C-alpha positions as a Markdown table, in Angstrom:
| # | Residue | x | y | z |
|---|---|---|---|---|
| 1 | Unk | 26.1 | -18.5 | 42.5 |
| 2 | Unk | 29.4 | -18.4 | 40.7 |
| 3 | Unk | 28.2 | -16.2 | 37.3 |
| 4 | Unk | 30.1 | -12.9 | 37.5 |
| 5 | Unk | 26.8 | -11.7 | 35.6 |
| 6 | Unk | 24.9 | -12.7 | 38.7 |
| 7 | Unk | 25.1 | -9.6 | 41.7 |
| 8 | Unk | 24.3 | -11.3 | 45.4 |
| 9 | Unk | 21.3 | -9.4 | 46.6 |
| 10 | Unk | 22.3 | -5.8 | 49.1 |
| 11 | Unk | 25.5 | -5.4 | 46.3 |
| 12 | Unk | 25.7 | -2.4 | 44.2 |
| 13 | Unk | 26.3 | -2.5 | 40.3 |
| 14 | Unk | 29.8 | -1.3 | 39.5 |
| 15 | Unk | 30.1 | 1.4 | 37.5 |
| 16 | Unk | 30.0 | 1.1 | 34.0 |
| 17 | Unk | 33.0 | 1.4 | 31.6 |
| 18 | Unk | 32.0 | 3.8 | 29.0 |
| 19 | Unk | 35.3 | 3.1 | 27.1 |
| 20 | Unk | 34.9 | 4.8 | 23.3 |
| 21 | Unk | 31.5 | 5.2 | 22.3 |
| 22 | Unk | 30.3 | 6.0 | 19.0 |
| 23 | Unk | 29.3 | 9.7 | 18.3 |
| 24 | Unk | 25.5 | 9.2 | 17.8 |
| 25 | Unk | 23.5 | 11.4 | 15.3 |
| 26 | Unk | 19.6 | 11.1 | 15.6 |
| 27 | Unk | 19.8 | 8.6 | 18.3 |
| 28 | Unk | 21.7 | 6.5 | 16.1 |
| 29 | Unk | 25.5 | 5.3 | 16.6 |
| 30 | Unk | 27.4 | 6.6 | 13.3 |
| 31 | Unk | 27.8 | 4.7 | 10.2 |
| 32 | Unk | 31.4 | 5.7 | 9.7 |
| 33 | Unk | 32.7 | 2.5 | 11.1 |
| 34 | Unk | 30.6 | 0.2 | 9.1 |
| 35 | Unk | 29.4 | 1.0 | 6.1 |
| 36 | Unk | 25.5 | 0.6 | 5.2 |
| 37 | Unk | 24.6 | -2.9 | 3.6 |
| 38 | Unk | 23.4 | -2.3 | -0.2 |
| 39 | Unk | 20.0 | -2.8 | -1.6 |
| 40 | Unk | 19.2 | -5.7 | -3.3 |
| 41 | Unk | 19.0 | -4.8 | -7.0 |
| 42 | Unk | 15.5 | -4.3 | -8.4 |
| 43 | Unk | 14.1 | -3.6 | -5.3 |
| 44 | Unk | 13.5 | 0.2 | -5.4 |
| 45 | Unk | 10.2 | 0.5 | -4.4 |
| 46 | Unk | 8.6 | 0.1 | -8.0 |
| 47 | Unk | 5.5 | -0.8 | -6.6 |
| 48 | Unk | 4.7 | 2.3 | -4.4 |
| 49 | Unk | 5.8 | 4.4 | -7.1 |
| 50 | Unk | 3.6 | 2.8 | -9.7 |
| 51 | Unk | 0.6 | 2.8 | -7.4 |
| 52 | Unk | 0.9 | 6.9 | -7.3 |
| 53 | Unk | 1.6 | 7.6 | -10.8 |
| 54 | Unk | -1.9 | 5.6 | -10.9 |
| 55 | Unk | -3.0 | 7.6 | -8.3 |
| 56 | Unk | -1.9 | 11.0 | -9.8 |
| 57 | Unk | -2.7 | 10.0 | -13.4 |
| 58 | Unk | -6.3 | 9.7 | -12.3 |
| 59 | Unk | -6.7 | 12.7 | -10.2 |
| 60 | Unk | -4.9 | 14.6 | -13.2 |
| 61 | Unk | -6.8 | 13.3 | -16.4 |
| 62 | Unk | -9.9 | 11.8 | -15.2 |
| 63 | Unk | -11.4 | 13.2 | -11.9 |
| 64 | Unk | -13.0 | 16.3 | -14.0 |
| 65 | Unk | -15.0 | 14.3 | -16.2 |
| 66 | Unk | -16.5 | 11.7 | -13.8 |
| 67 | Unk | -19.2 | 12.0 | -11.3 |
| 68 | Unk | -19.0 | 11.4 | -7.5 |
| 69 | Unk | -20.3 | 7.8 | -7.8 |
| 70 | Unk | -17.8 | 7.1 | -10.4 |
| 71 | Unk | -14.8 | 8.6 | -8.1 |
| 72 | Unk | -16.1 | 6.7 | -5.0 |
| 73 | Unk | -16.2 | 3.5 | -6.6 |
| 74 | Unk | -12.7 | 4.0 | -8.3 |
| 75 | Unk | -11.2 | 5.3 | -5.2 |
| 76 | Unk | -12.3 | 2.1 | -3.4 |
| 77 | Unk | -11.0 | -0.3 | -5.8 |
| 78 | Unk | -7.7 | 1.9 | -5.6 |
| 79 | Unk | -7.9 | 1.0 | -1.6 |
| 80 | Unk | -8.3 | -2.5 | -2.7 |
| 81 | Unk | -5.5 | -2.6 | -5.1 |
| 82 | Unk | -2.3 | -4.8 | -4.6 |
| 83 | Unk | 0.8 | -4.4 | -6.1 |
| 84 | Unk | 0.1 | -5.6 | -9.0 |
| 85 | Unk | -2.7 | -3.9 | -9.9 |
| 86 | Unk | -5.9 | -6.2 | -9.4 |
| 87 | Unk | -8.4 | -5.3 | -6.9 |
| 88 | Unk | -11.0 | -8.2 | -5.5 |
| 89 | Unk | -14.4 | -6.4 | -4.5 |
| 90 | Unk | -17.6 | -7.5 | -4.7 |
| 91 | Unk | -20.6 | -5.1 | -5.7 |
| 92 | Unk | -22.0 | -5.2 | -2.0 |
| 93 | Unk | -18.6 | -4.6 | -0.8 |
| 94 | Unk | -18.6 | -1.7 | -3.0 |
| 95 | Unk | -22.1 | -0.3 | -2.4 |
| 96 | Unk | -21.6 | -0.8 | 1.1 |
| 97 | Unk | -18.0 | 1.2 | 1.7 |
| 98 | Unk | -19.5 | 4.1 | -1.0 |
| 99 | Unk | -22.7 | 4.3 | 0.1 |
| 100 | Unk | -24.2 | 4.2 | -2.9 |
| 101 | Unk | -27.1 | 1.7 | -4.2 |
| 102 | Unk | -26.1 | -1.0 | -5.9 |
| 103 | Unk | -27.6 | 0.1 | -9.1 |
| 104 | Unk | -25.5 | 2.7 | -9.1 |
| 105 | Unk | -22.4 | 1.4 | -8.4 |
| 106 | Unk | -23.1 | -1.3 | -11.5 |
| 107 | Unk | -23.2 | 1.9 | -13.9 |
| 108 | Unk | -20.1 | 3.3 | -11.7 |
| 109 | Unk | -18.2 | 0.0 | -12.9 |
| 110 | Unk | -19.9 | -0.2 | -16.5 |
| 111 | Unk | -18.6 | 3.7 | -16.8 |
| 112 | Unk | -15.2 | 3.2 | -15.7 |
| 113 | Unk | -14.6 | 0.2 | -17.9 |
| 114 | Unk | -16.0 | 2.3 | -21.1 |
| 115 | Unk | -13.9 | 5.3 | -19.7 |
| 116 | Unk | -10.5 | 2.5 | -19.7 |
| 117 | Unk | -9.5 | 3.2 | -16.3 |
| 118 | Unk | -10.6 | -0.6 | -15.1 |
| 119 | Unk | -11.1 | -3.8 | -16.4 |
| 120 | Unk | -12.7 | -6.9 | -15.0 |
| 121 | Unk | -10.2 | -10.0 | -15.1 |
| 122 | Unk | -13.1 | -12.2 | -13.4 |
| 123 | Unk | -16.9 | -11.7 | -13.3 |
| 124 | Unk | -17.9 | -12.6 | -9.5 |
| 125 | Unk | -20.7 | -14.7 | -8.8 |
| 126 | Unk | -22.0 | -16.4 | -5.6 |
| 127 | Unk | -20.4 | -19.4 | -5.5 |
| 128 | Unk | -17.3 | -18.2 | -7.7 |
| 129 | Unk | -16.7 | -15.6 | -5.2 |
| 130 | Unk | -16.3 | -11.5 | -6.1 |
| 131 | Unk | -15.1 | -9.9 | -8.9 |
| 132 | Unk | -11.8 | -9.1 | -9.9 |
| 133 | Unk | -10.7 | -5.7 | -11.4 |
| 134 | Unk | -7.3 | -4.4 | -13.1 |
| 135 | Unk | -6.5 | -0.8 | -12.4 |
| 136 | Unk | -5.6 | 0.9 | -15.6 |
| 137 | Unk | -3.3 | 4.0 | -16.3 |
| 138 | Unk | -5.2 | 6.9 | -17.4 |
| 139 | Unk | -3.2 | 6.3 | -20.4 |
| 140 | Unk | -4.8 | 2.6 | -21.1 |
| 141 | Unk | -2.0 | 1.0 | -19.4 |
| 142 | Unk | -1.3 | -1.0 | -16.7 |
| 143 | Unk | 0.1 | 0.1 | -13.6 |
C-alpha cells in the first residue's frame, strides 16, 4: 500500500485543509471568480413561450364560446402537442382520455377545425396510424 490516498486500517483521517473557500450563497459557490457561460444565440426558450401563448390565447379568446367536450378535446390535444405545435392522437385515445363518446369527440374535432383552433395535417387510418393535428393560435396563425 504505497498509494498516499489509501489509509491503512486503524488509522485516523488527517484534518482537512480548508484553506480559502469561496463564499457560498444558496448552497452554490459564488460566481465572481468564474463568469457564467453565455447561452447559445437563438436558444431563449421560444417553444415554451409559444406553448404558453397558445394556452393563454385559447383561455382568453375561445374558452367561453366552446362546449365542455370541445374544451376537453383541445386540452388533450394540447397535452399531446410537440414543440412545433403538432399533436398525434387517435380518436379512440381522445375518447378514452376525455371520457366522452367517440361521436362526441368527432363532433368536437369538427367544431375545433371550423373555429380555426386546429388543423388536421394527416387523417388517421387503421393501417396508417393516428391522426396528426396542428394546434393553431386563436387568431388563426401557428404557435
